[in-house]
PASE-23465 format. One record per residue (C-alpha): y, z, x. Coordinates in steps of 0.02 Angstrom, whole numbers. Layout:
% PASE-23465
[rec [Y,Z,X]] ...
% end
This chain:
% PASE-23465
[rec [15,841,-1726]] [rec [204,847,-1748]] [rec [268,1024,-1742]] [rec [397,1091,-1865]] [rec [568,1081,-1787]] [rec [595,1267,-1813]] [rec [444,1307,-1705]] [rec [501,1398,-1548]] [rec [474,1309,-1383]] [rec [386,1464,-1313]] [rec [259,1467,-1454]] [rec [231,1282,-1435]] [rec [207,1300,-1247]] [rec [71,1430,-1269]] [rec [-12,1326,-1404]] [rec [-15,1175,-1290]] [rec [-83,1283,-1147]] [rec [-225,1338,-1260]] [rec [-264,1158,-1306]] [rec [-261,1104,-1124]] [rec [-380,1242,-1070]] [rec [-496,1210,-1217]] [rec [-508,1026,-1170]] [rec [-553,1075,-993]] [rec [-690,1193,-1052]] [rec [-771,1059,-1161]] [rec [-779,937,-1015]] [rec [-845,1056,-880]] [rec [-680,1034,-789]] [rec [-575,1183,-735]] [rec [-394,1208,-680]] [rec [-463,1325,-546]] [rec [-607,1216,-482]] [rec [-547,1214,-300]] [rec [-471,1388,-296]] [rec [-595,1446,-164]] [rec [-655,1285,-84]] [rec [-483,1205,-58]] [rec [-346,1332,-97]] [rec [-206,1227,-20]] [rec [-248,1071,-121]] [rec [-99,1074,-239]] [rec [26,1104,-100]] [rec [-45,961,3]] [rec [-41,837,-141]] [rec [133,888,-194]] [rec [205,868,-19]] [rec [135,694,-2]] [rec [197,642,-174]] [rec [369,713,-134]] [rec [374,611,27]] [rec [322,454,-66]] [rec [458,478,-198]] [rec [589,508,-64]] [rec [546,338,9]] [rec [539,252,-161]] [rec [571,341,-326]] [rec [476,205,-419]] [rec [315,264,-336]] [rec [301,405,-462]] [rec [275,280,-602]] [rec [152,182,-496]] [rec [42,334,-462]] [rec [46,381,-647]] [rec [-5,204,-693]] [rec [-151,208,-570]] [rec [-221,361,-658]] [rec [-199,279,-829]] [rec [-285,117,-776]] [rec [-424,213,-690]] [rec [-467,317,-843]] [rec [-480,167,-960]] [rec [-622,90,-857]] [rec [-783,191,-843]] [rec [-683,351,-866]] [rec [-577,446,-741]] [rec [-687,418,-588]] [rec [-570,345,-457]] [rec [-652,174,-473]] [rec [-484,85,-470]] [rec [-462,144,-291]] [rec [-615,51,-227]] [rec [-587,-105,-123]] [rec [-695,-253,-170]] [rec [-706,-437,-214]] [rec [-642,-530,-366]] [rec [-760,-429,-477]] [rec [-675,-264,-434]] [rec [-542,-176,-537]] [rec [-408,-211,-408]] [rec [-430,-397,-441]] [rec [-432,-381,-631]] [rec [-283,-457,-722]] [rec [-201,-290,-769]] [rec [-201,-235,-586]] [rec [-192,-388,-475]] [rec [-27,-391,-381]] [rec [40,-253,-494]] [rec [-61,-93,-466]] [rec [16,-2,-318]] [rec [17,166,-231]] [rec [-153,150,-147]] [rec [-79,191,24]] [rec [-4,351,-47]] [rec [-175,405,-112]] [rec [-247,363,60]] [rec [-122,479,143]] [rec [-157,618,19]] [rec [-344,601,43]] [rec [-326,605,232]] [rec [-222,765,224]] [rec [-342,845,101]] [rec [-493,799,208]] [rec [-409,881,359]] [rec [-393,1043,260]] [rec [-559,1043,168]] [rec [-677,901,212]] [rec [-796,831,84]] [rec [-737,945,-57]] [rec [-606,857,-165]] [rec [-640,696,-259]] [rec [-523,547,-258]] [rec [-524,552,-449]] [rec [-454,729,-446]] [rec [-325,683,-315]] [rec [-267,542,-427]] [rec [-252,657,-578]] [rec [-152,787,-481]] [rec [-40,655,-402]] [rec [-2,586,-575]] [rec [50,758,-636]] [rec [160,788,-485]] [rec [239,616,-504]] [rec [290,658,-681]] [rec [356,831,-641]] [rec [452,775,-486]] [rec [534,642,-596]] [rec [598,777,-713]] [rec [450,781,-832]] [rec [336,923,-887]] [rec [210,1025,-790]] [rec [31,1045,-847]] [rec [-126,1125,-779]] [rec [-237,985,-714]] [rec [-421,1016,-751]] [rec [-525,973,-597]] [rec [-706,946,-552]] [rec [-717,757,-573]] [rec [-834,662,-459]] [rec [-803,487,-392]] [rec [-888,335,-469]] [rec [-993,213,-370]] [rec [-947,52,-461]] [rec [-784,-43,-488]] [rec [-794,-154,-642]] [rec [-661,-289,-651]] [rec [-735,-370,-805]] [rec [-723,-208,-902]] [rec [-545,-181,-839]] [rec [-494,-349,-910]] [rec [-550,-304,-1085]] [rec [-516,-117,-1087]] [rec [-341,-92,-1018]] [rec [-202,-124,-1146]] [rec [-94,-275,-1105]] [rec [93,-301,-1134]] [rec [53,-447,-1249]] [rec [-76,-357,-1356]] [rec [-45,-329,-1541]] [rec [-25,-150,-1601]] [rec [-196,-155,-1685]] [rec [-275,-212,-1521]] [rec [-189,-75,-1421]] [rec [-241,59,-1545]] [rec [-418,-9,-1542]] [rec [-425,0,-1351]] [rec [-365,180,-1359]] [rec [-493,221,-1494]] [rec [-630,150,-1383]] [rec [-597,287,-1254]] [rec [-574,428,-1379]] [rec [-385,421,-1399]] [rec [-288,391,-1560]] [rec [-127,307,-1617]] [rec [-27,463,-1579]] [rec [-89,455,-1399]] [rec [-31,272,-1395]] [rec [147,326,-1432]] [rec [147,483,-1325]] [rec [72,402,-1170]] [rec [181,247,-1190]] [rec [325,367,-1161]] [rec [277,359,-977]] [rec [376,196,-977]] [rec [532,303,-966]] [rec [509,280,-777]] [rec [458,130,-673]] [rec [481,-57,-673]] [rec [392,-212,-739]] [rec [383,-391,-674]] [rec [469,-532,-768]] [rec [298,-613,-790]] [rec [244,-470,-903]] [rec [384,-494,-1030]] [rec [471,-662,-998]] [rec [382,-749,-1142]] [rec [479,-636,-1260]] [rec [641,-708,-1192]] [rec [619,-894,-1225]] [rec [464,-953,-1316]] [rec [397,-805,-1411]] [rec [239,-840,-1513]] [rec [258,-1026,-1471]] [rec [406,-1047,-1589]] [rec [530,-1100,-1455]] [rec [643,-950,-1483]] [rec [660,-773,-1414]] [rec [580,-620,-1493]] [rec [704,-574,-1629]] [rec [671,-387,-1607]] [rec [764,-388,-1439]] [rec [943,-325,-1449]] [rec [1068,-465,-1412]] [rec [1151,-397,-1255]] [rec [983,-343,-1185]] [rec [914,-516,-1215]] [rec [1057,-598,-1121]] [rec [1038,-479,-973]] [rec [851,-509,-963]] [rec [868,-698,-980]] [rec [990,-697,-833]] [rec [871,-587,-731]] [rec [716,-687,-778]] [rec [762,-870,-807]] [rec [629,-977,-890]] [rec [580,-1063,-727]] [rec [619,-913,-617]] [rec [517,-798,-505]] [rec [396,-698,-611]] [rec [385,-564,-477]] [rec [564,-505,-502]] [rec [564,-333,-585]] [rec [667,-244,-716]] [rec [676,-59,-754]] [rec [574,-10,-905]] [rec [706,113,-965]] [rec [882,44,-947]] [rec [964,212,-982]] [rec [875,323,-856]] [rec [757,224,-746]] [rec [703,368,-633]] [rec [716,515,-752]] [rec [567,567,-858]] [rec [647,596,-1029]] [rec [644,530,-1208]] [rec [768,387,-1183]] [rec [623,265,-1192]] [rec [604,305,-1377]] [rec [791,294,-1408]] [rec [786,120,-1332]] [rec [651,65,-1454]] [rec [761,113,-1601]] [rec [892,-9,-1538]] [rec [781,-155,-1488]] [rec [788,-117,-1303]] [rec [602,-100,-1267]] [rec [560,-207,-1116]] [rec [377,-248,-1147]] [rec [312,-320,-1309]] [rec [187,-177,-1315]] [rec [333,-56,-1311]] [rec [442,-129,-1447]] [rec [299,-157,-1571]] [rec [277,33,-1580]] [rec [436,33,-1684]] [rec [471,-144,-1744]] [rec [306,-218,-1799]] [rec [250,-212,-1981]] [rec [92,-119,-1931]] [rec [197,18,-1850]] [rec [270,80,-2014]] [rec [119,184,-2062]] [rec [59,224,-1885]] [rec [173,234,-1734]] [rec [351,212,-1799]] [rec [372,389,-1871]] [rec [322,468,-1705]] [rec [439,354,-1607]] [rec [581,414,-1718]] [rec [529,596,-1700]] [rec [518,589,-1510]] [rec [686,501,-1500]] [rec [764,655,-1580]] [rec [656,791,-1502]] [rec [639,776,-1314]] [rec [558,944,-1283]] [rec [418,907,-1405]] [rec [386,739,-1324]] [rec [375,818,-1152]] [rec [255,953,-1211]] [rec [146,833,-1307]] [rec [145,712,-1161]] [rec [70,850,-1054]] [rec [-69,878,-1181]] [rec [-101,691,-1198]] [rec [-118,674,-1010]] [rec [-250,810,-1005]] [rec [-339,726,-1150]] [rec [-334,558,-1060]] [rec [-392,638,-898]] [rec [-544,701,-992]] [rec [-611,525,-1030]] [rec [-793,523,-975]] [rec [-775,617,-810]] [rec [-923,622,-691]] [rec [-967,803,-654]] [rec [-1099,908,-568]] [rec [-1221,798,-472]] [rec [-1155,635,-543]] [rec [-1063,514,-430]] [rec [-1004,578,-262]] [rec [-857,648,-165]] [rec [-793,498,-69]] [rec [-737,522,110]] [rec [-627,368,96]] [rec [-557,328,-76]] [rec [-574,141,-44]] [rec [-762,136,-13]] [rec [-917,224,-75]] [rec [-1004,337,50]] [rec [-1134,249,156]] 
% end
C-alpha cells in the first residue's frame, strides 16, 4: 500500500499502529506479553544495544540482519543463535563468517536472566534488539509483538535455500519472500535496511569485473562508484574487506538507499536490480522511486514490514522452549 502524498503523517501513524496491533492479535503475540513477568525488559535490551552501538555503530545493522536471517528459516524462533556443526544455520553460506552480533545477544540474555530468569525467549530478545538497533540509528519506532518461543533445531540446509542471496535474480528473491508470506512490496521495504551496515567485497566483487561471465563490469553501476569499488576490491584482492552499503549516510537510517539505486549506486546486485532490472518495471521499481522521494512513508512502512516479518511462523504457547542460553537448547 502506497499512501496518497496528501495523507497526514499523524493519520498514517495511527493506521500503521492499527495494522501492527492486528498482526499481533492474529499471531497470538502481544506488545504487552512481558508487562507483568519482566517489566524492565525493554530498558535492559535498549541499554545493551546502546552500549554495543557506542562500541561499533555497525552493530545495529548486524543485529537487524540476525533477526531477518532467523525469521526466514523455520520462522522467528531464535534458531540462528544456536551453536552447532556444519549442518547448523551459523555454518550456512548466508551466515558463515558474515552473521555477527551473537556476543551482544549473549550479553542481553544474561542481563535479562538476572532480572527475570526463565521468562523471556531468545527469539523475542532478537526481535526487540532489531527494533532498538533501527531506532538508535535514526529509524522508526514500532511496538514489538512478543510471546515467541525458542526453536529446538537449527537447519543449515534450509538456510542455504531460503535466505535471499546478493546474487539472486529479482524473481528468485520475490519467490523466497513469497515462501514465508511476504510480497514484492516487502522485498523493497525491508531491503531499505541496507541504508545502514557494510558488506564484504566477496558479496559484490563479481559485479565489478566479470559480471555474468561476460568479462566486463555490471553496466548498471555508476562510473565513479565502479572505480571506487574496483580500487577497494581488486580482482585478486581480499574478499573480506568491507564497503558501506549506503555511501551517503552509512550509519543513519534514512531513505538515501533508495536515492542511490536511482543513480546506479546500489552496492549489492540484489539491491540494484530492485530498480534497474527489466523485471523491476512492473514490480519493485515504482516503490523504489516513491520511497526515494518520501522518507517518512518509507520509515513508517518499514516499521509495519518488520512486524509482519517478525510474525513469520512464531512458536507460541507450549511449543518450543525458553532457552536459558541462546546458544544451546535446554538440557
